[in-house]
N, C-alpha and C positions, 0 to 999 in steps of 0.2 A: 310700635308694640307697647302694650301696657302690661304691668306686672303687679302681683299681690304677694307680699311676703307674710307668711304665717309662722311666727316663732315667739316663744315666751321670753327670749333674750333680746333686750333692747339694744345691746352691743352688737349682736349678730344682725339684727334688722338694720341698724345704722350702717354697719360695714357693707352689707350686701346692697343696700340702697345706693351707697356711693359707687360701688362697682357697676351697678346697672346704669347709673347716670353717665358712666363712661362708655357705654355700649351704643354703637350706631343705631339709630332708629328707635331708641327708647323714648316713650311718651311719659304718661303718668305712672308713678310708682306708689302703691298704697301699702301700708303695713298694719298688722294687728298682732296682739300678743296672745290671743285665745281663739279657739275654733268656734266659740259660741256665736259670734256675729257673722261667721263665714258664709252660711247660706244666703243671708240677705245681701252681703257685700258682693258675692259672686253674681247674684241676680241683678243687682243695681249697676255694678261697675263693669261686669263682663270682661275680666282681664284676659289677655292673650296667654299669659304665663302665670302659674301659681307655684310659689316655692313653699314646700311643706317641711317643717322641722321635725325630724324623727323623734325628738324628745317629747312631742305632743302625743305620741303613741300611734295606734293604727289609724290609717287614713279613713275618714268616715265614708260610708257606703255611697252617699250622694256625690262625693268627690270622684269616686271611681266610675259612677254612672254618667256624670255630667258631660264628659267629652262626647258622648254619643247622643246628646239631646239636641235642642235647637241651635245651640252654639257650642264651640269647642274651645278648650284651653289646653295648653301643654303643661303637664304636671311634672315638677322637678322636686324630688325628695332630697332634702338636705341631711346628709349623713356624716358621721364623725370620721369614717375611714372607708377606703374602698375606691373603686374606680369612679372617675369623674366624667364618665361617658354621658354627654348630654345630647346625643343625636339619635334620632329615630323614634317612631311611635308617638304615642300621646303622653308618655311619661318617661322619666329618666332620673339619674341620680347626680348629685353634685356634692363634693366634699366641703364640709364647713371649715372655716379657718381654725387653726390650732393656736389659740391665744397663749397657751402655756409655754410654747416653744418659740414664740415670736414669729411664727410663720405667717401671721396675718399681714406683716409688712409687705410680703410678696404676693399676697392673695389676689389683689386686683390685677397685677401684671400677669398672673397665671390664668385667671378666669376670663378676663375681657376678650382675648382672641377666640376662646371657645364659645363664649356667649355671642360674640359678633357673628360667628358662623351659624349658630343655632337661630338667632333672631332673623338672619338673612333668609334661612330656609323656611322659617315659619311665616315670614312676610310674604314669600312667594306662594306658599300654600294658601294663606289668607286671601291673597288677591284672586286666586282661582276660585276659592269658595265664595267670596263676595260677588264675583261676576256671575256665578250661578244663582246665588240667592237674589241678587238685584237685577236679574235679566229683564229684558224688555217684554217678556211674555207675561200674561196675567189678565187679559181682558181689557176692554176700552176704558180709558181714563174718564171718570165721571165727575171728579172734583179735584181742585188744586187749592191747597192751603199754604199761605205764606206768613212768615213771622220775621220781624226785624226790630232792632232797637237803635242804638247809636250808629249813625251813618245809613240808616235804613231807608229814609225817603228817596234818596237818589238811587239806591240799589234797587228798590222795588220799581221805581220808574224805569230803570234800564231794562229790567226783565219784561215789564209790560210793553215797552216800546218795541220789543222784538216780536210781539204777537200781532197777528193780522186782525183786521176789523171783524172778520167772520170766524174768529177763534171759537171752537165748538164746545168749550168746557167752562163752567162757572168757576170763579175764584173767590176765596175769602181771605181777607188780610187782617192780621193783628200787627199794628205798628205802635211801639211804645212812644207816646207823644203827649205833650202837656195838654191838659184840659182846655177846651175852647178852640183848639187848632185843628181838630179832626175834620170839621166840615170844609175848612179851607184846604186841607191836605187832600181830601177826596176830590175837590174841584180842580186842584192843581194837577192831580194825576189824570183826570178826565181831559183836561186841556192839552196834556202832553203825551197822550197815548190815543190809539184808535179804538179803545174799548169803552164801554159804558161803566162809569165808576160812580158809586154813591155810598152813603153811610148805610150800614146794616140796620134793619128794623126787627122788631120782635115778630116771631113766626114768619121768617123771611124764606124765600125760595128763589134765589137768583137764577136767571136763565143762562143759556150758552153765551160765552163771551162777556158776561156781566161780572163786575168786580164789586164786592161789598166790603166795606172797611168798618172794623169794629169801632163803635163810639168809645170815648174815654169813660173810665170809672165803672164799666160793666164788662163782664166776660161775654165773649161771643162763643156759644156752644152749639153743637149739632145733635139733633135727636130726630130719629125717624125720617131722615133725609131733609129736614128743615133746620133753620137756624133761629136761635132764641137768645135774648139778652138776659144775663143772669147776674145778680148782685151779690154773689157769694164772696167769701173772704179773699183777700189778695193772695197771690202765689208768687213767691220770690219777690215780694213787695210790689207786685204788678197786678193791675186790673185795668184793662184786659190782659189776660195771660195767654201766651202762645201755647203753653202746655195744655191749657183747658180746651182751646180750639182743636189742636192736633189730636189729643187723647180722646175727645168725644167724637170726632169725625172718624177715627181709626176703625172702630167696630162697625160703624154704619156703612162705610164705603169699602172697607177691607182692601182687597187687591186692586180696586179701581180708584185708589186714592194716591195722590202725589203730594208730599210735603216738601216745602222749600224753606230752609232756615238760613238767615242772612246775618250780617254783621251786628254786633251788639255786646254790651257788657253783661256779665253774669252767666247763668245757665238756663234761663227760660227757653223752652222749646226742645231741649235735649231729650228729656223724658218723653215728650210727645212724639219726637222722631222715633224713639225706640218703640213706642206703642204702634206707630204706623208700620214699622218693619215687622213687628211681631204679628200683625194682622195681615201681612202679605203685601203691603203697599211699598212704595218707593220713596226715598228721601234724597233730595239734592241739597248739599251743604256748601256754602261759600268757603273758598280757601283762604288761608292766612294772608297771602300776598295782596289780595284785592279787598280784604276786609278793613274797615276803619278801626274796628276793635274785634280781635279774634277771640272773643269770650264765649258767646253762645255757640258758635260753630265748633269751637274746640271742645266744648263740653259734649256736644253730640258725637264728635269723633272719638273722644275718650270713652264714651259709652258704647262705641261701635254701633252707632245709630245712623250712620251715613251710607246710603247706597253708592253715592258718588260725591266726591269732594272736588269742586270745580271753581275755576276763576269766574268772576261775575259775568264776563262777556260770553261765557259758554253755557250758562244756565238756561237762558232763553232758547237758543238753538237746540240744546239737549232736550228741553221740554217739548219742542215741536217734533223732534225726531221720535221721541217716546210716544207721543199721541198718534203720529202717523203710523208707526209700526204696530200699535195696538188697535188701531181703528177697525181692522177687519177680524179681530179675534173674538 
């Protein structure tokens, strides 16, 4: 579970953050002292829980409406006194620590059990919601995009090795790799899988079961169902960028797109996964235990951009199941 604390008090934000870090299942915790950047942060970070300090005044309209939009968060009002009932509905209240009486010393001890119960309930609700959002219905898969960085070559090979020679869907790959090695990498994948693997070309259109690999120092982007090489600026110091491939393919293939984000340093690909989900596609993200570096996958999880978080050896089989179940839709 991820959380966002909105309070003008740095002391309160620090205290509450320490409390949250002691709650089972807590992931990222963000904090801001003003509501001005709130709309952007909620849209970008998509927290599960938002803590709103009553001293900021009336909760903005968009905060009241947001839980009924395309994603939900649980709103907790931080009040100076009153009941600390944090169960039920999409909003509740929680008492702020009283620093003047020294009550803050026992604050964590009092709040952690309550928040543990709340987060457990919210996680169960989130799992049901995620299963509905990322269901296997949605029409036949028409394209698979994969992205990886550190540890990626062997991870991508493992996934491709799980696919048969008559695999019916084209695949596009962005692997962060040093310049000059991409041709050898594509050849190595071709030699170790049953699929056709080659470097992507400008104005490309891979066929079923064909894998195109982005060359170094250019972005691989999708437009009108075809692929192009783009020399635009680096994104997260990367060119090719996983985000560029994922985000440009998302509106083109919409519900017929599957994105796979694998091991790597940084956050490239997380925003692209979010775009894929927002357009109705599915994203498969590698889990921490099997990742060489759980940076990019974690960024996607924190952004709630993962339909499924899977160990590496389950991604290939899950992909085959997904394609089989959607084939007749």
